[in-house]
PLY file of the C-alpha trace (Angstrom):
ply
format ascii 1.0
element vertex 346
property float x
property float y
property float z
element edge 345
property int vertex1
property int vertex2
end_header
-41.23 -18.77 -124.81
-42.25 -15.23 -125.98
-40.67 -13.54 -128.93
-40.44 -9.98 -128.49
-42.30 -8.30 -131.65
-39.92 -5.54 -131.56
-36.84 -7.82 -131.91
-38.46 -9.11 -135.25
-38.48 -5.49 -136.58
-34.82 -5.31 -135.59
-33.83 -8.45 -137.37
-35.84 -7.11 -140.41
-33.88 -4.05 -140.10
-30.67 -5.86 -139.98
-31.59 -8.05 -142.93
-32.66 -4.74 -144.86
-29.18 -3.29 -143.93
-27.28 -6.61 -145.26
-29.11 -6.67 -148.59
-29.58 -3.11 -149.22
-26.97 -1.07 -147.13
-26.64 2.86 -147.74
-23.63 3.92 -149.66
-22.13 7.19 -150.67
-24.28 10.35 -150.08
-27.23 8.15 -148.79
-24.76 6.53 -146.15
-23.85 10.23 -145.00
-27.50 11.13 -145.07
-28.14 8.13 -142.68
-25.31 8.73 -140.22
-26.51 12.16 -139.90
-30.04 11.15 -139.38
-28.83 8.48 -136.80
-26.77 11.11 -134.89
-29.92 13.43 -134.68
-32.07 10.52 -133.60
-29.92 9.52 -130.90
-29.87 13.00 -129.60
-33.55 13.16 -129.59
-33.75 9.71 -127.94
-31.77 10.99 -124.82
-33.61 14.19 -124.93
-37.02 12.30 -124.44
-35.13 10.37 -121.73
-34.33 13.25 -119.80
-37.92 14.65 -120.37
-39.62 11.55 -119.01
-37.53 10.93 -115.91
-39.23 12.47 -112.83
-36.81 13.77 -110.49
-39.39 13.72 -107.59
-40.16 9.88 -108.11
-36.24 9.27 -108.23
-35.64 11.19 -105.05
-38.64 9.30 -103.40
-37.19 6.02 -104.34
-33.75 6.79 -102.57
-35.67 5.67 -99.17
-34.94 1.92 -100.43
-31.19 2.74 -101.01
-29.77 -0.65 -100.13
-31.81 -2.19 -102.83
-30.81 0.40 -105.34
-27.09 -0.08 -104.55
-27.30 -3.49 -104.67
-28.84 -3.36 -108.29
-26.10 -0.80 -109.44
-23.49 -3.07 -108.06
-24.62 -5.90 -110.05
-25.09 -3.91 -113.12
-22.02 -1.74 -113.25
-19.47 -3.81 -111.06
-20.18 -7.58 -111.10
-21.30 -7.57 -114.94
-18.22 -5.84 -116.13
-16.04 -8.29 -113.92
-17.48 -11.19 -115.75
-17.03 -9.50 -118.82
-13.41 -9.04 -118.39
-13.09 -12.72 -117.19
-14.54 -13.79 -120.77
-11.37 -12.39 -122.22
-9.80 -15.57 -121.61
-12.08 -17.17 -124.31
-10.45 -15.05 -126.98
-9.36 -16.21 -129.41
-10.12 -19.81 -128.99
-13.97 -19.40 -128.45
-14.87 -15.73 -129.27
-13.03 -13.58 -131.78
-11.55 -10.10 -130.62
-14.54 -7.97 -132.15
-17.31 -10.48 -130.86
-15.45 -10.23 -127.23
-15.48 -6.46 -127.55
-19.15 -6.42 -128.13
-19.76 -8.90 -125.32
-17.73 -6.69 -122.92
-19.77 -3.82 -123.94
-22.98 -5.37 -123.31
-21.86 -5.95 -119.69
-21.35 -2.18 -119.43
-24.89 -0.95 -120.40
-27.69 -0.04 -117.85
-30.43 -2.44 -116.74
-33.70 -2.19 -118.39
-36.95 -0.45 -117.05
-39.95 -1.95 -118.76
-39.32 -5.42 -118.77
-37.86 -5.42 -115.33
-40.97 -3.89 -114.05
-43.32 -6.24 -116.01
-41.48 -9.42 -114.90
-41.32 -8.17 -111.16
-45.15 -7.45 -111.24
-45.78 -10.92 -112.75
-43.64 -12.57 -110.20
-45.44 -10.59 -107.33
-42.43 -8.61 -106.32
-41.70 -5.13 -105.21
-42.92 -3.24 -108.20
-42.09 0.41 -106.74
-38.49 -0.87 -106.20
-38.05 -2.27 -109.71
-39.31 0.93 -110.99
-36.78 3.08 -109.24
-33.90 0.64 -109.61
-34.35 0.62 -113.41
-34.56 4.51 -113.58
-31.48 4.80 -111.38
-29.58 2.47 -113.50
-30.58 4.19 -116.80
-29.68 7.51 -115.23
-26.13 6.15 -114.03
-25.54 4.47 -117.32
-25.60 7.66 -119.19
-22.25 8.52 -117.25
-21.00 5.18 -116.09
-21.36 3.14 -119.42
-19.16 5.68 -121.54
-16.68 5.96 -118.62
-16.38 2.23 -118.25
-16.11 1.66 -121.95
-13.30 4.27 -122.29
-11.60 2.55 -119.47
-12.03 -1.11 -120.59
-12.25 -0.73 -124.26
-10.11 2.30 -124.84
-7.06 0.30 -125.97
-8.97 -1.62 -128.60
-9.06 1.21 -131.07
-12.93 1.45 -131.01
-12.50 4.99 -129.48
-10.93 7.96 -131.19
-9.75 11.21 -129.39
-13.03 13.05 -129.70
-15.09 10.31 -128.11
-15.57 12.25 -124.85
-16.86 15.30 -126.83
-19.23 13.03 -129.00
-20.74 11.48 -125.64
-21.25 14.82 -124.11
-22.82 16.40 -127.21
-24.94 13.31 -128.30
-25.98 11.76 -124.98
-25.50 13.77 -121.97
-26.28 17.28 -123.18
-29.61 16.20 -124.60
-30.53 14.32 -121.56
-29.81 17.38 -119.34
-31.83 19.73 -121.58
-34.73 17.16 -121.46
-34.49 17.36 -117.56
-34.36 21.34 -117.49
-37.25 21.54 -119.81
-39.41 18.82 -118.08
-40.98 21.49 -116.22
-42.89 22.86 -119.29
-42.85 19.57 -121.63
-43.19 16.99 -119.02
-46.96 16.60 -119.14
-47.12 16.65 -122.86
-44.34 13.78 -122.88
-46.66 11.91 -120.61
-49.93 12.37 -122.53
-48.14 11.42 -125.84
-46.27 8.49 -124.29
-47.58 5.93 -126.83
-46.66 8.09 -129.75
-43.24 9.28 -128.52
-42.57 5.46 -127.77
-42.72 4.89 -131.56
-40.30 7.74 -132.11
-37.90 6.01 -129.59
-38.23 2.69 -131.43
-37.92 4.30 -134.87
-34.73 6.23 -133.71
-33.24 2.69 -132.55
-34.07 1.14 -135.79
-32.33 3.83 -137.74
-29.26 3.44 -135.48
-29.23 -0.45 -136.25
-29.70 0.17 -139.91
-26.90 2.63 -140.18
-24.48 0.26 -137.99
-25.16 -2.74 -139.76
-25.31 -1.11 -143.22
-21.65 0.21 -142.64
-20.60 -3.21 -141.47
-21.95 -4.76 -144.73
-20.10 -2.05 -146.99
-16.84 -2.66 -144.98
-17.08 -6.54 -145.16
-17.47 -6.85 -141.50
-19.81 -9.80 -141.59
-17.25 -12.06 -143.34
-15.32 -12.13 -139.94
-18.39 -13.83 -138.40
-18.84 -17.82 -138.84
-22.03 -19.81 -137.57
-19.77 -21.62 -135.23
-18.72 -18.43 -133.64
-22.27 -17.14 -133.20
-23.26 -20.53 -131.64
-20.39 -19.95 -129.02
-21.24 -16.38 -128.30
-24.70 -17.53 -127.58
-23.48 -20.21 -125.41
-21.20 -17.80 -123.40
-24.25 -15.26 -123.03
-26.46 -18.04 -121.73
-23.79 -19.03 -119.02
-23.32 -15.15 -118.22
-27.15 -14.72 -117.84
-27.36 -17.83 -115.70
-24.53 -16.67 -113.27
-26.13 -13.28 -112.90
-29.71 -14.73 -112.34
-28.38 -17.16 -109.59
-26.10 -14.54 -108.18
-28.90 -11.86 -107.67
-31.38 -14.08 -106.20
-29.22 -15.78 -103.66
-26.92 -12.79 -103.28
-30.01 -10.74 -102.39
-31.24 -13.43 -99.98
-27.69 -13.42 -98.19
-28.14 -9.56 -97.73
-31.25 -9.91 -96.01
-33.73 -8.92 -98.46
-37.36 -10.41 -98.39
-38.85 -12.42 -101.24
-40.45 -9.31 -102.96
-37.16 -7.48 -103.06
-35.17 -10.52 -104.07
-37.60 -10.61 -107.18
-36.89 -6.97 -107.91
-33.23 -7.28 -107.50
-33.02 -10.43 -109.65
-34.92 -8.96 -112.79
-33.37 -5.52 -112.47
-29.76 -6.68 -111.70
-29.57 -9.42 -114.16
-30.91 -7.72 -117.45
-29.33 -5.30 -119.92
-31.09 -2.56 -121.73
-31.36 -2.74 -125.51
-32.92 0.70 -125.88
-29.82 2.27 -124.19
-27.23 0.23 -125.27
-27.93 0.45 -129.02
-27.56 4.20 -129.52
-24.60 4.33 -126.91
-22.73 1.70 -129.24
-23.59 3.97 -132.31
-21.81 6.80 -130.60
-18.92 4.82 -129.03
-17.88 2.68 -131.61
-18.79 4.52 -134.86
-18.27 2.55 -138.00
-17.23 -0.46 -135.73
-20.54 -0.64 -134.14
-22.10 -3.49 -136.10
-20.30 -6.16 -134.36
-20.63 -4.44 -131.03
-24.36 -4.50 -131.39
-24.74 -8.27 -132.18
-23.98 -9.59 -128.60
-26.45 -7.05 -126.91
-29.21 -8.07 -129.41
-28.81 -11.77 -128.79
-28.50 -11.36 -125.13
-31.68 -9.23 -125.20
-34.01 -11.90 -126.63
-32.31 -14.74 -124.30
-33.19 -12.62 -121.14
-36.80 -11.97 -122.12
-37.19 -15.82 -122.76
-35.46 -16.89 -119.57
-37.07 -14.33 -117.10
-40.35 -14.87 -118.67
-40.14 -18.59 -117.53
-38.84 -17.56 -114.24
-41.48 -14.86 -113.61
-44.21 -17.44 -114.40
-42.87 -19.96 -111.82
-42.59 -17.33 -109.15
-46.21 -16.17 -109.92
-47.31 -19.68 -108.94
-45.47 -19.58 -105.58
-47.80 -19.78 -102.39
-48.35 -16.73 -100.47
-46.05 -17.51 -97.91
-42.99 -18.72 -99.86
-40.86 -21.64 -98.50
-38.08 -19.26 -97.41
-40.31 -16.77 -95.68
-39.43 -18.17 -92.34
-35.69 -17.75 -92.87
-36.70 -14.03 -93.95
-38.55 -13.72 -90.68
-35.71 -14.92 -88.55
-33.64 -12.39 -90.07
-36.19 -9.53 -89.23
-37.16 -8.98 -92.88
-40.88 -8.43 -93.94
-42.18 -11.04 -96.09
-44.43 -10.25 -98.95
-47.47 -11.66 -97.23
-46.96 -9.36 -94.22
-47.38 -5.76 -93.70
-44.47 -3.31 -93.99
-43.62 -0.13 -95.37
-40.88 -1.23 -97.64
-43.30 -3.67 -99.41
-45.72 -0.98 -100.54
-47.11 -1.80 -104.00
-45.48 -5.38 -104.07
-47.54 -7.74 -105.97
-50.17 -5.13 -107.05
-50.13 -6.22 -110.45
-48.84 -2.74 -111.63
-48.03 -2.74 -115.21
-45.21 -1.36 -117.00
-47.02 1.03 -119.27
0 1
1 2
2 3
3 4
4 5
5 6
6 7
7 8
8 9
9 10
10 11
11 12
12 13
13 14
14 15
15 16
16 17
17 18
18 19
19 20
20 21
21 22
22 23
23 24
24 25
25 26
26 27
27 28
28 29
29 30
30 31
31 32
32 33
33 34
34 35
35 36
36 37
37 38
38 39
39 40
40 41
41 42
42 43
43 44
44 45
45 46
46 47
47 48
48 49
49 50
50 51
51 52
52 53
53 54
54 55
55 56
56 57
57 58
58 59
59 60
60 61
61 62
62 63
63 64
64 65
65 66
66 67
67 68
68 69
69 70
70 71
71 72
72 73
73 74
74 75
75 76
76 77
77 78
78 79
79 80
80 81
81 82
82 83
83 84
84 85
85 86
86 87
87 88
88 89
89 90
90 91
91 92
92 93
93 94
94 95
95 96
96 97
97 98
98 99
99 100
100 101
101 102
102 103
103 104
104 105
105 106
106 107
107 108
108 109
109 110
110 111
111 112
112 113
113 114
114 115
115 116
116 117
117 118
118 119
119 120
120 121
121 122
122 123
123 124
124 125
125 126
126 127
127 128
128 129
129 130
130 131
131 132
132 133
133 134
134 135
135 136
136 137
137 138
138 139
139 140
140 141
141 142
142 143
143 144
144 145
145 146
146 147
147 148
148 149
149 150
150 151
151 152
152 153
153 154
154 155
155 156
156 157
157 158
158 159
159 160
160 161
161 162
162 163
163 164
164 165
165 166
166 167
167 168
168 169
169 170
170 171
171 172
172 173
173 174
174 175
175 176
176 177
177 178
178 179
179 180
180 181
181 182
182 183
183 184
184 185
185 186
186 187
187 188
188 189
189 190
190 191
191 192
192 193
193 194
194 195
195 196
196 197
197 198
198 199
199 200
200 201
201 202
202 203
203 204
204 205
205 206
206 207
207 208
208 209
209 210
210 211
211 212
212 213
213 214
214 215
215 216
216 217
217 218
218 219
219 220
220 221
221 222
222 223
223 224
224 225
225 226
226 227
227 228
228 229
229 230
230 231
231 232
232 233
233 234
234 235
235 236
236 237
237 238
238 239
239 240
240 241
241 242
242 243
243 244
244 245
245 246
246 247
247 248
248 249
249 250
250 251
251 252
252 253
253 254
254 255
255 256
256 257
257 258
258 259
259 260
260 261
261 262
262 263
263 264
264 265
265 266
266 267
267 268
268 269
269 270
270 271
271 272
272 273
273 274
274 275
275 276
276 277
277 278
278 279
279 280
280 281
281 282
282 283
283 284
284 285
285 286
286 287
287 288
288 289
289 290
290 291
291 292
292 293
293 294
294 295
295 296
296 297
297 298
298 299
299 300
300 301
301 302
302 303
303 304
304 305
305 306
306 307
307 308
308 309
309 310
310 311
311 312
312 313
313 314
314 315
315 316
316 317
317 318
318 319
319 320
320 321
321 322
322 323
323 324
324 325
325 326
326 327
327 328
328 329
329 330
330 331
331 332
332 333
333 334
334 335
335 336
336 337
337 338
338 339
339 340
340 341
341 342
342 343
343 344
344 345
């Protein structure tokens, strides 16, 4: 069972925010720095995204639409259904955080890594994750405004803050990519540290504000255990639905692997800054379900990817795929280019 090292840093940041939260002027400075960090984060997202690669990936549009439907339709529907658990199992603030996690886009790096490990369609996973992240910049705030707008988490200037802190920096990065794209690619490791540092700052600011306001007194260990159990059920439903649903849609094994890993996971990197913008001072409890789900999905998907990697070259269901006229991973076919090549996520 892998424990994400970055999650340990996140937990340490949460611990620091609980013990030494910023107050007064320091809190104002931390909030301003967090806002600037979020803008820088989405600027780098825009500068890194290759428009040409995204357009090339449109050739596999059925797979990408399937992943988008799982991420922004099926996940939110399950999140709404979980509303029946309030207040017996989940408190209303925890449910808001759970519903929010169902609205954020899919991951990119871990989806690629697990798809590669399982000998799936790696190029499809790359494009699906990129499309999901791009769509999430617009869809996640819109869905959050529609589904969480009545909870008090959103103020009247939410749309303006979303545009200024998320969309505008992203578009600026895309416009400037022609001149700075090569630099961003060459400095990927260093800028990756900037990304992670910005997210840590967002977490510290949000959880520190929750500590000052006494938010954590609302959460008991029993409620946290119930939240983790609900998220385990949510992940199991999505893993089963993406795998067998993709098979019912006629996808071959390599594509089903990409659909399963890209369509069942949620991005911590994209969700944390979005929660900071959308929830403001109430972001601390909104972040908790996403952080728990992140580690849970890594542990479970690592086990699944390991099992898939040991499958024989001709999977047991390959004959069923062949009957449907779908190319299996062990056969030649243009839609399987790059499948099982061992491509790493970088």
